[in-house]
Structure formats: structure tokens, C-alpha cells
Backbone as ProteinMPNN parsed JSONL, in Angstrom:
{"seq_chain_A": "MRARLSPQETGRSRPPVATTWGAHLNPMVTPMVQNVPPHQAVRQVWRNLPNEPPSGSISRRLDDMLSMPFCSHIIHYEPPRGFIVPKFSTYDGSSNPFDHIMHYRQLMTLDIGNNALLCKVFPASLQGQALSWFHHLPPNSVDNFRDLSEAFVGQYLCSARHKQNISTLQNIKCRITSP", "coords_chain_A": {"N_chain_A": [[-20.631, 2.936, -17.951], [-23.393, 0.657, -17.974], [-24.792, -2.117, -16.345], [-27.157, -4.617, -16.608], [-28.641, -7.158, -14.911], [-30.193, -10.056, -16.151], [-33.327, -11.757, -15.318], [-33.358, -14.792, -13.663], [-34.524, -17.894, -15.057], [-37.008, -19.888, -13.71], [-36.505, -23.125, -12.501], [-34.22, -23.731, -14.152], [-30.716, -24.019, -14.176], [-28.731, -21.851, -14.681], [-25.89, -19.778, -15.501], [-26.059, -16.333, -14.326], [-26.612, -13.628, -16.435], [-25.516, -10.908, -18.315], [-26.45, -7.769, -19.795], [-24.971, -5.26, -21.521], [-23.926, -1.72, -21.888], [-21.453, -0.242, -23.451], [-18.468, 1.931, -23.427], [-17.729, 3.571, -26.284], [-15.924, 4.745, -29.196], [-17.276, 6.298, -30.945], [-19.85, 8.358, -30.171], [-22.578, 8.035, -31.091], [-22.898, 5.543, -31.462], [-23.841, 2.654, -29.718], [-22.558, -0.033, -28.507], [-23.712, -3.409, -28.007], [-23.45, -6.072, -25.603], [-24.368, -9.283, -25.12], [-25.915, -11.995, -23.233], [-23.614, -12.883, -21.67], [-21.403, -13.918, -19.037], [-21.615, -11.783, -16.075], [-18.979, -10.829, -14.931], [-17.494, -11.168, -17.185], [-18.675, -9.561, -19.009], [-18.103, -7.07, -17.797], [-15.419, -6.972, -17.934], [-14.9, -7.133, -20.716], [-16.245, -4.527, -21.671], [-14.541, -2.885, -20.118], [-12.166, -3.289, -21.541], [-12.817, -1.723, -23.612], [-12.535, 0.882, -22.952], [-11.274, 4.04, -23.695], [-7.836, 5.383, -23.373], [-7.202, 3.992, -20.947], [-5.327, 2.099, -18.567], [-4.146, -1.256, -19.16], [-6.052, -3.805, -17.849], [-4.699, -5.785, -16.296], [-2.546, -4.593, -15.321], [-3.598, -2.706, -13.367], [-4.849, -4.526, -11.642], [-2.629, -5.977, -10.613], [-1.296, -3.686, -9.2], [-3.26, -3.233, -7.455], [-2.97, -5.801, -6.022], [-0.364, -5.427, -5.145], [-0.687, -3.228, -3.372], [-2.424, -4.387, -1.217], [-1.207, -6.478, -0.311], [0.618, -7.836, 2.352], [3.518, -7.784, 4.384], [3.769, -9.399, 6.69], [4.272, -11.96, 9.102], [2.249, -14.97, 9.71], [1.245, -14.838, 12.47], [1.152, -12.197, 13.045], [-0.604, -11.131, 11.22], [-2.95, -12.242, 11.85], [-3.488, -11.352, 14.364], [-5.426, -9.796, 16.718], [-6.201, -6.427, 17.721], [-6.43, -5.102, 21.186], [-9.48, -5.061, 22.82], [-11.162, -1.976, 22.45], [-8.891, -0.418, 21.756], [-7.343, 2.465, 20.311], [-6.101, 3.788, 17.316], [-3.383, 6.028, 17.425], [-3.034, 9.544, 16.471], [-0.838, 9.848, 13.934], [2.134, 11.571, 12.868], [2.734, 11.354, 9.561], [5.145, 9.391, 7.74], [7.14, 10.118, 4.743], [9.285, 9.33, 3.542], [11.204, 11.304, 3.322], [12.611, 12.376, 5.394], [14.399, 12.0, 8.587], [14.582, 8.597, 9.485], [15.157, 7.47, 12.002], [14.105, 9.42, 13.743], [11.309, 9.166, 13.143], [10.805, 6.475, 13.812], [11.271, 6.765, 16.685], [9.303, 8.782, 17.359], [6.928, 7.165, 16.545], [7.128, 5.037, 18.392], [7.052, 6.528, 20.715], [4.226, 7.388, 20.679], [3.065, 5.136, 20.731], [3.391, 3.995, 23.409], [2.006, 2.812, 25.387], [1.48, 0.356, 24.389], [3.98, -0.749, 23.907], [5.44, -3.144, 24.521], [4.098, -4.946, 22.877], [4.574, -6.669, 20.202], [3.391, -7.526, 17.955], [1.078, -5.819, 17.723], [2.612, -3.392, 17.405], [3.757, -3.809, 14.936], [1.479, -4.179, 13.161], [0.318, -1.789, 13.393], [2.098, 0.104, 12.418], [2.257, 0.565, 9.424], [0.17, 2.506, 9.224], [1.4, 4.797, 9.865], [2.732, 5.571, 7.929], [3.312, 7.063, 4.459], [2.93, 7.825, 0.87], [5.835, 7.198, -0.805], [7.153, 5.894, 1.185], [5.074, 4.116, 2.236], [4.452, 2.693, 0.077], [6.966, 1.498, -0.374], [6.786, -0.299, 2.05], [4.527, -1.865, 1.246], [5.824, -3.489, -0.576], [7.567, -5.205, 0.484], [8.719, -8.447, 0.798], [6.493, -11.202, 1.191], [5.662, -12.533, 4.344], [7.98, -11.693, 5.528], [8.234, -10.142, 7.826], [8.486, -10.563, 11.186], [8.761, -9.415, 13.715], [8.76, -6.349, 15.5], [11.4, -5.216, 15.702], [12.778, -6.149, 13.515], [11.241, -5.01, 11.392], [11.627, -2.232, 12.063], [14.507, -2.088, 11.627], [14.698, -2.744, 8.898], [13.17, -0.725, 7.702], [14.723, 1.666, 8.696], [17.212, 0.943, 7.628], [16.303, 1.247, 4.849], [15.835, 3.936, 4.514], [17.819, 5.34, 5.74], [19.565, 7.1, 4.271], [18.187, 9.403, 4.13], [18.349, 10.763, 6.456], [19.404, 13.46, 8.124], [22.908, 14.416, 8.575], [24.486, 15.567, 11.256], [26.86, 17.888, 11.697], [29.643, 18.56, 13.537], [31.614, 21.486, 14.754], [34.351, 20.995, 14.806], [34.57, 18.834, 13.085], [33.915, 20.227, 10.647], [36.157, 22.131, 10.599], [38.214, 20.519, 10.236], [37.712, 19.374, 7.705], [37.965, 21.798, 6.203], [40.685, 22.446, 6.818], [42.012, 20.286, 5.437], [41.299, 20.957, 2.814], [42.679, 23.434, 2.314], [45.244, 22.87, 2.956], [48.617, 22.075, 1.614]], "CA_chain_A": [[-21.241, 1.498, -18.1], [-24.662, 0.178, -17.164], [-25.188, -3.295, -16.401], [-28.444, -5.057, -15.993], [-28.716, -8.691, -14.699], [-31.353, -10.725, -16.527], [-33.905, -12.498, -14.297], [-33.079, -16.348, -13.902], [-35.661, -18.606, -15.328], [-37.208, -20.974, -12.705], [-36.304, -24.567, -12.905], [-33.158, -23.775, -14.977], [-29.547, -23.533, -13.423], [-27.7, -21.424, -15.69], [-25.268, -18.739, -14.694], [-26.701, -14.992, -14.666], [-26.032, -13.047, -17.768], [-25.563, -9.399, -18.375], [-26.687, -7.121, -21.02], [-24.068, -4.134, -21.209], [-23.714, -0.881, -22.784], [-20.025, 0.103, -22.957], [-18.003, 3.101, -23.998], [-17.282, 3.469, -27.662], [-15.344, 5.897, -29.703], [-18.343, 6.952, -31.66], [-20.794, 8.45, -29.245], [-23.613, 7.833, -31.623], [-23.055, 4.099, -31.505], [-23.884, 1.895, -28.453], [-22.511, -1.547, -28.77], [-24.237, -4.305, -26.995], [-22.743, -7.355, -25.312], [-25.458, -9.978, -24.497], [-25.628, -13.432, -22.846], [-22.224, -13.121, -21.153], [-21.558, -13.808, -17.654], [-21.528, -10.44, -15.691], [-17.7, -10.593, -14.945], [-16.77, -11.052, -18.357], [-19.186, -8.243, -19.774], [-17.541, -5.786, -17.263], [-14.075, -6.969, -18.416], [-15.106, -6.642, -22.02], [-16.628, -3.24, -21.725], [-13.343, -2.295, -19.548], [-11.111, -3.25, -22.666], [-13.165, -0.853, -24.771], [-12.428, 2.343, -22.488], [-10.025, 4.742, -24.355], [-6.972, 6.036, -22.442], [-7.015, 3.283, -19.661], [-4.198, 1.201, -18.588], [-4.558, -2.58, -19.372], [-6.623, -4.115, -16.527], [-3.775, -6.586, -15.593], [-1.595, -3.596, -14.45], [-4.361, -2.212, -12.216], [-4.944, -5.789, -10.797], [-1.229, -6.092, -10.088], [-1.05, -2.609, -8.564], [-4.137, -3.577, -6.224], [-2.518, -6.881, -5.134], [0.727, -4.89, -4.283], [-1.117, -2.513, -2.26], [-3.046, -5.154, -0.483], [-0.16, -7.56, 0.144], [1.246, -7.637, 3.632], [4.846, -8.552, 4.643], [3.821, -9.888, 7.968], [3.904, -13.589, 9.262], [0.782, -15.175, 9.931], [0.696, -14.667, 13.855], [0.831, -10.805, 13.099], [-1.824, -10.846, 10.547], [-4.237, -12.816, 12.575], [-3.561, -10.678, 15.602], [-6.667, -8.735, 16.899], [-5.936, -5.396, 18.588], [-7.181, -5.199, 22.316], [-10.781, -4.153, 22.582], [-11.118, -0.419, 22.724], [-7.578, 0.128, 21.153], [-7.655, 3.504, 19.342], [-4.97, 4.134, 16.735], [-3.075, 7.207, 17.709], [-2.835, 10.202, 15.379], [0.735, 9.947, 13.68], [2.49, 12.348, 11.604], [3.116, 10.323, 8.654], [6.583, 9.378, 7.309], [7.021, 9.869, 3.456], [10.662, 8.902, 3.11], [12.303, 12.44, 3.072], [13.119, 12.782, 6.664], [15.025, 11.207, 9.247], [13.786, 7.554, 9.849], [15.156, 7.261, 13.34], [13.068, 10.265, 14.407], [9.978, 8.633, 12.867], [10.774, 5.486, 14.917], [11.295, 7.289, 18.146], [8.032, 9.392, 17.562], [6.187, 6.263, 16.606], [7.284, 4.394, 19.688], [6.427, 7.363, 21.9], [2.769, 7.457, 20.695], [2.592, 3.632, 21.16], [4.029, 3.619, 24.69], [1.255, 1.615, 26.342], [1.672, -1.043, 23.833], [5.429, -0.877, 23.456], [5.771, -4.642, 24.531], [3.329, -5.75, 21.993], [5.238, -6.717, 18.946], [2.279, -7.808, 16.871], [0.458, -4.481, 17.51], [3.535, -2.333, 16.826], [3.896, -4.111, 13.469], [0.216, -4.026, 12.497], [-0.226, -0.408, 13.307], [3.149, 0.735, 11.661], [1.898, 1.158, 8.05], [-0.652, 3.645, 9.409], [2.31, 6.034, 10.119], [3.45, 5.813, 6.538], [2.503, 7.663, 3.25], [3.7, 7.987, -0.239], [7.04, 6.373, -1.028], [7.305, 4.762, 2.436], [4.092, 3.113, 2.194], [4.793, 1.823, -1.234], [7.945, 0.366, 0.156], [6.217, -1.332, 3.036], [3.814, -2.901, 0.577], [6.86, -4.113, -1.606], [8.456, -6.065, 1.297], [8.427, -9.779, 0.823], [5.449, -11.677, 1.995], [6.085, -13.527, 5.508], [9.363, -11.286, 5.912], [8.218, -9.364, 9.006], [8.144, -11.283, 12.123], [8.656, -8.549, 14.942], [8.823, -4.835, 15.363], [12.65, -4.792, 15.554], [13.001, -6.426, 12.185], [10.677, -4.101, 10.584], [12.286, -1.108, 12.155], [15.793, -2.258, 11.026], [14.454, -2.815, 7.264], [12.598, 0.724, 7.579], [15.881, 2.46, 8.951], [18.064, 0.633, 6.374], [15.933, 1.867, 3.451], [15.602, 5.46, 4.566], [18.942, 6.147, 6.497], [20.171, 8.257, 3.44], [17.341, 10.603, 4.179], [18.774, 11.389, 7.577], [20.639, 14.621, 7.952], [23.974, 14.048, 9.342], [24.863, 16.721, 12.053], [28.274, 18.034, 11.758], [30.056, 19.434, 14.744], [32.471, 22.608, 14.279], [35.673, 20.438, 14.535], [34.601, 18.136, 11.828], [34.01, 21.176, 9.626], [37.192, 22.663, 10.507], [39.115, 19.466, 9.595], [37.421, 19.343, 6.359], [38.568, 22.983, 5.74], [42.101, 22.183, 6.791], [42.412, 19.461, 4.418], [41.202, 21.595, 1.579], [43.584, 24.545, 2.133], [46.631, 22.243, 3.14], [49.087, 21.445, 0.418]], "C_chain_A": [[-22.323, 1.359, -17.352], [-24.643, -1.202, -17.306], [-26.562, -3.777, -15.853], [-28.542, -6.554, -16.168], [-30.031, -9.099, -15.212], [-31.896, -11.729, -15.479], [-33.673, -13.921, -14.619], [-34.48, -17.044, -14.162], [-35.711, -19.773, -14.292], [-37.046, -22.257, -13.45], [-35.145, -24.721, -13.786], [-31.999, -23.391, -14.002], [-28.696, -23.196, -14.41], [-27.221, -20.05, -15.074], [-26.065, -17.309, -15.23], [-26.055, -14.366, -15.846], [-26.228, -11.592, -17.54], [-25.692, -8.766, -19.695], [-25.846, -5.664, -20.696], [-24.132, -3.067, -22.155], [-22.465, -0.206, -22.543], [-19.679, 1.374, -23.759], [-17.486, 2.689, -25.378], [-16.848, 4.679, -28.196], [-16.418, 6.747, -30.419], [-19.477, 7.177, -30.565], [-22.251, 8.018, -29.697], [-23.964, 6.191, -31.721], [-23.009, 3.435, -30.145], [-23.75, 0.518, -28.689], [-22.958, -2.238, -27.667], [-23.461, -5.583, -26.76], [-23.808, -8.078, -24.539], [-25.2, -11.288, -24.185], [-24.259, -13.725, -22.521], [-22.251, -12.941, -19.824], [-21.101, -12.267, -17.173], [-19.886, -9.975, -15.526], [-17.021, -10.441, -16.108], [-17.334, -9.852, -19.176], [-18.411, -7.154, -19.034], [-16.189, -5.745, -17.777], [-13.907, -6.676, -19.853], [-15.272, -5.348, -22.269], [-15.126, -2.314, -21.213], [-12.214, -2.054, -20.679], [-11.53, -2.145, -23.628], [-12.985, 0.742, -24.306], [-11.122, 2.77, -23.174], [-9.153, 5.228, -23.197], [-6.804, 5.392, -21.08], [-6.192, 2.256, -19.7], [-4.803, -0.326, -18.854], [-4.884, -3.134, -17.981], [-5.646, -5.142, -15.781], [-2.878, -5.762, -14.804], [-2.185, -2.939, -13.284], [-4.464, -3.384, -11.202], [-3.474, -5.948, -9.94], [-0.886, -5.077, -9.176], [-1.952, -2.88, -7.235], [-3.524, -4.663, -5.38], [-1.3, -6.315, -4.505], [0.236, -4.122, -3.171], [-1.85, -3.301, -1.042], [-2.165, -6.265, 0.269], [0.353, -6.871, 1.438], [2.49, -8.474, 3.889], [4.964, -9.396, 6.073], [3.551, -11.395, 8.082], [2.652, -13.739, 9.787], [0.271, -14.93, 11.507], [0.547, -12.98, 13.809], [-0.546, -10.381, 12.33], [-3.089, -11.439, 11.104], [-4.206, -12.269, 14.033], [-4.688, -9.691, 15.603], [-6.164, -7.787, 18.014], [-6.92, -5.522, 20.045], [-8.458, -4.39, 22.011], [-10.58, -2.827, 23.224], [-9.883, 0.27, 22.286], [-7.929, 1.184, 20.071], [-6.297, 3.852, 18.699], [-4.645, 5.604, 16.937], [-3.1, 8.061, 16.378], [-1.294, 10.454, 15.13], [0.715, 11.122, 12.726], [3.242, 11.358, 10.802], [4.314, 10.46, 8.05], [6.358, 9.301, 5.677], [8.392, 9.55, 2.67], [11.607, 10.11, 2.775], [12.833, 12.997, 4.436], [13.869, 11.808, 7.358], [14.31, 9.918, 9.808], [13.802, 7.092, 11.361], [14.272, 8.188, 14.246], [11.741, 9.684, 14.336], [9.77, 7.374, 13.842], [10.453, 5.818, 16.294], [9.875, 7.987, 18.413], [7.05, 8.199, 17.484], [5.989, 5.467, 17.928], [6.726, 5.118, 20.863], [4.926, 7.248, 21.895], [2.24, 6.083, 21.029], [3.148, 3.261, 22.522], [3.372, 2.695, 25.588], [1.413, 0.53, 25.817], [3.095, -1.262, 23.352], [6.014, -2.307, 23.67], [5.096, -5.549, 23.633], [3.752, -5.778, 20.521], [4.215, -6.769, 17.875], [1.58, -6.343, 16.524], [1.312, -3.427, 16.928], [3.488, -2.675, 15.26], [2.661, -3.839, 12.756], [-0.193, -2.474, 12.374], [0.661, 0.495, 12.558], [2.655, 1.332, 10.191], [1.017, 2.465, 8.143], [0.062, 5.033, 9.555], [3.127, 6.299, 8.846], [2.591, 6.392, 5.437], [3.489, 7.606, 2.146], [4.697, 6.844, -0.441], [7.265, 5.387, -0.037], [6.429, 3.783, 2.481], [4.079, 2.23, 1.036], [5.954, 0.838, -0.843], [7.685, -0.643, 1.059], [5.476, -2.444, 2.194], [4.667, -3.792, -0.445], [7.615, -5.244, -0.963], [7.998, -7.478, 0.991], [7.358, -10.342, 1.634], [6.061, -12.572, 3.051], [7.636, -12.917, 5.782], [9.545, -10.532, 7.179], [7.76, -10.306, 10.031], [8.062, -10.712, 13.526], [9.001, -7.18, 14.454], [10.445, -4.619, 15.084], [13.087, -5.062, 14.208], [12.324, -5.298, 11.267], [11.246, -2.743, 10.746], [13.675, -1.135, 11.499], [15.676, -2.224, 9.379], [14.013, -1.315, 6.989], [13.914, 1.674, 7.694], [16.718, 2.294, 7.835], [17.655, 1.237, 4.997], [15.911, 3.269, 3.383], [16.882, 6.134, 5.283], [19.49, 7.216, 5.509], [19.44, 9.397, 3.499], [17.575, 11.184, 5.489], [19.761, 12.416, 7.538], [21.62, 14.304, 8.891], [24.486, 15.377, 10.001], [26.45, 16.748, 12.137], [28.664, 19.089, 12.99], [31.198, 20.309, 14.197], [33.962, 21.757, 14.058], [35.615, 19.586, 13.421], [34.778, 19.013, 10.577], [35.262, 21.842, 9.493], [38.205, 21.685, 9.837], [38.812, 19.465, 8.215], [38.061, 20.604, 5.554], [40.024, 23.059, 5.742], [42.514, 21.428, 5.713], [42.252, 20.053, 2.921], [42.221, 22.541, 1.345], [44.978, 23.958, 2.29], [47.056, 21.681, 1.918], [49.387, 19.909, 0.603]], "O_chain_A": [[-22.376, 1.81, -16.208], [-24.468, -1.602, -18.457], [-27.013, -3.371, -14.782], [-28.533, -7.129, -17.256], [-31.016, -8.525, -14.748], [-31.131, -12.449, -14.837], [-33.778, -14.28, -15.792], [-35.463, -16.733, -13.489], [-34.743, -20.487, -14.028], [-37.331, -22.476, -14.627], [-34.987, -25.854, -14.242], [-32.204, -22.567, -13.111], [-27.981, -24.016, -14.986], [-27.91, -19.341, -14.341], [-26.582, -17.224, -16.344], [-24.904, -14.69, -16.14], [-26.997, -11.138, -16.692], [-25.069, -9.217, -20.656], [-26.106, -5.036, -19.669], [-24.396, -3.399, -23.31], [-22.336, 0.409, -21.485], [-20.437, 1.83, -24.615], [-16.902, 1.623, -25.575], [-17.331, 5.712, -27.732], [-16.286, 7.97, -30.386], [-20.007, 6.174, -30.088], [-23.071, 7.678, -28.843], [-25.068, 5.72, -31.996], [-22.045, 3.724, -29.436], [-24.727, -0.137, -29.052], [-22.721, -1.869, -26.516], [-22.862, -6.112, -27.697], [-24.176, -7.641, -23.449], [-24.283, -11.839, -24.794], [-23.711, -14.713, -23.009], [-22.921, -12.046, -19.309], [-20.299, -11.63, -17.855], [-19.54, -8.871, -15.947], [-16.045, -9.695, -16.175], [-16.601, -9.21, -19.928], [-18.039, -6.232, -19.761], [-15.708, -4.652, -18.076], [-12.922, -6.053, -20.248], [-14.5, -4.852, -23.089], [-14.72, -1.309, -21.797], [-11.53, -1.037, -20.796], [-10.697, -1.662, -24.395], [-13.221, 1.682, -25.065], [-10.11, 2.072, -23.236], [-9.686, 5.47, -22.115], [-6.348, 6.043, -20.14], [-6.185, 1.489, -20.663], [-6.018, -0.467, -18.716], [-4.105, -2.963, -17.044], [-5.869, -5.299, -14.581], [-2.464, -6.153, -13.713], [-1.498, -2.619, -12.314], [-4.181, -3.198, -10.018], [-3.412, -6.017, -8.713], [-0.149, -5.44, -8.259], [-1.465, -2.768, -6.11], [-3.516, -4.543, -4.155], [-1.095, -6.648, -3.338], [0.7, -4.327, -2.049], [-1.82, -2.785, 0.075], [-2.499, -6.798, 1.327], [0.488, -5.656, 1.584], [2.52, -9.682, 3.653], [5.996, -9.928, 6.482], [2.778, -11.999, 7.339], [2.007, -12.808, 10.269], [-0.929, -14.84, 11.764], [-0.245, -12.501, 14.622], [-1.356, -9.536, 12.713], [-4.193, -11.038, 10.737], [-4.946, -12.805, 14.858], [-4.89, -8.896, 14.686], [-5.76, -8.234, 19.088], [-8.051, -6.002, 19.965], [-8.569, -3.418, 21.264], [-9.98, -2.611, 24.277], [-9.806, 1.491, 22.429], [-8.646, 0.918, 19.106], [-5.379, 4.193, 19.444], [-5.516, 6.429, 16.662], [-3.175, 7.483, 15.294], [-0.592, 11.107, 15.902], [-0.21, 11.562, 12.043], [4.171, 10.669, 11.223], [4.668, 11.605, 7.768], [5.5, 8.525, 5.255], [8.523, 9.53, 1.446], [12.614, 9.975, 2.081], [13.459, 14.056, 4.467], [14.035, 10.73, 6.789], [13.413, 10.136, 10.622], [12.867, 6.519, 11.92], [13.79, 7.8, 15.31], [11.034, 9.668, 15.344], [8.765, 7.25, 14.542], [9.562, 5.288, 16.959], [9.312, 7.832, 19.496], [6.249, 8.178, 18.418], [4.889, 5.282, 18.449], [6.101, 4.593, 21.786], [4.338, 7.033, 22.955], [1.131, 5.909, 21.533], [3.358, 2.06, 22.691], [3.946, 1.948, 26.38], [1.518, -0.446, 26.56], [3.286, -1.984, 22.374], [7.015, -2.635, 23.033], [5.396, -6.74, 23.561], [3.296, -4.963, 19.718], [4.29, -5.986, 16.928], [1.524, -5.829, 15.406], [0.877, -2.648, 16.08], [3.189, -1.804, 14.443], [2.774, -3.238, 11.687], [-0.877, -2.013, 11.461], [0.212, 1.533, 12.073], [2.719, 2.538, 9.954], [1.101, 3.36, 7.303], [-0.484, 6.127, 9.415], [4.04, 7.122, 8.775], [1.367, 6.266, 5.431], [4.683, 7.385, 2.35], [4.375, 5.671, -0.251], [7.529, 4.214, -0.3], [6.796, 2.635, 2.729], [3.684, 1.068, 1.123], [5.888, -0.384, -0.972], [8.219, -1.748, 0.968], [5.689, -3.648, 2.338], [4.145, -4.728, -1.051], [8.205, -6.101, -1.62], [6.778, -7.638, 0.938], [7.293, -9.964, 2.804], [6.947, -13.35, 2.697], [8.467, -13.697, 6.248], [10.657, -10.265, 7.635], [6.688, -10.879, 9.836], [7.456, -11.299, 14.423], [9.416, -6.89, 13.332], [10.732, -3.809, 14.202], [13.799, -4.205, 13.686], [13.023, -4.751, 10.414], [11.39, -2.051, 9.739], [13.978, -0.16, 10.81], [16.553, -1.69, 8.7], [14.532, -0.735, 6.036], [14.127, 2.438, 6.752], [16.999, 3.241, 7.1], [18.468, 1.646, 4.168], [15.962, 3.832, 2.29], [16.953, 7.359, 5.385], [19.878, 8.265, 6.023], [19.899, 10.418, 2.988], [16.943, 12.22, 5.693], [20.846, 12.265, 6.977], [21.268, 13.922, 10.007], [24.9, 16.258, 9.247], [27.148, 15.825, 12.556], [28.095, 20.144, 13.273], [31.762, 19.896, 13.184], [34.609, 22.006, 13.041], [36.624, 19.55, 12.716], [35.539, 18.729, 9.652], [35.583, 22.184, 8.355], [38.955, 22.086, 8.947], [39.785, 19.57, 7.468], [38.584, 20.464, 4.448], [40.621, 23.637, 4.834], [43.404, 21.896, 5.003], [42.963, 19.679, 1.989], [42.715, 22.561, 0.218], [45.897, 24.569, 1.743], [46.335, 20.991, 1.197], [49.798, 19.241, -0.346]]}, "name": "protein", "num_of_chains": 1, "seq": "MRARLSPQETGRSRPPVATTWGAHLNPMVTPMVQNVPPHQAVRQVWRNLPNEPPSGSISRRLDDMLSMPFCSHIIHYEPPRGFIVPKFSTYDGSSNPFDHIMHYRQLMTLDIGNNALLCKVFPASLQGQALSWFHHLPPNSVDNFRDLSEAFVGQYLCSARHKQNISTLQNIKCRITSP"}
């Protein structure tokens, strides 16, 4: 899509308009949309693109990705000058969440008492399904790192591998073979 804003006439206060050439099923036909505010022209051309999801679903997904579950004091918190986000191994929801929290806290050792910073940096340690889970937490639901950790572990506890000692395994075997 190409859009060209028309020049505003001096002395008149009218909104800018766009002339657009949009995608069309027949490549020999180039439909034109004229005298339409630019945001409507883009929206109109977008509707004409084949094989694209409705623009509402894209907008909704972007809103979900940009939403934050933090309370206002965490959202407005500014990290200390010179703070550098450590390099994390990212968590995708397929391993032990306790291990991830321990690893995260270890890397954030210098800022361990700074709840707002721990919360604000935590999404950088997530990817895939876990990052999506984070962005779907209700707005204003995370007030401190402990609450965030508990919600995280509660969500991914089933991903933790349970270590079985030999006596537990022998008890299971005895129950199976005993009449």
C-alpha cells in the first residue's frame, strides 16, 4: 500500500486526506480511495487484503501483549541509573518453575530487596507460553515479587519434575505385586 498525504490549503482548517492504492484481487485493477482521512484509508485498504485476519483481532492481540498486570507503583518505577538487565536463560513453561525463580533471583542478587525492580524485569526472563501467561494476568494484580512468584509457580508447577527416591519406587512396586 502506498499512501500520499495531500498538501493542506492555506487558510482552511480541514483534516488531511489520503490518496491510496490498495491491494486488489485483480492485479490489473488498482482501486483508488480519495478524500478520506489517512487512518480510515489505511483501515479501508487493510480490509481489502486477502488472507489477513480481521483488524480487530490484531488490535486485541497487540493490546494483550502490551498490557501489564502491575500496580501503578511498579509501572511508574524507574530502574536505578546504570542498571543493566542481566542475561537470563528464558523460561518457556516446560521446566521447573522453582529452578527458574531461583536462577532469576540469583542473577538479580544486588537488587534482591527491590520489589518493583524484580517485578519489572521478570517478564524479560520469560518467552513463549510463559510470556503469554504473564501478559494475560489481570491488570493491577501484581503488587510485589512474592505474589508474582506464587502466581508463576502455581501456573507452572505441573512442569516441575518430581524426584522419586528409591524407597518411594519400591513402595509402588510392592503395592503393584502384593495381593
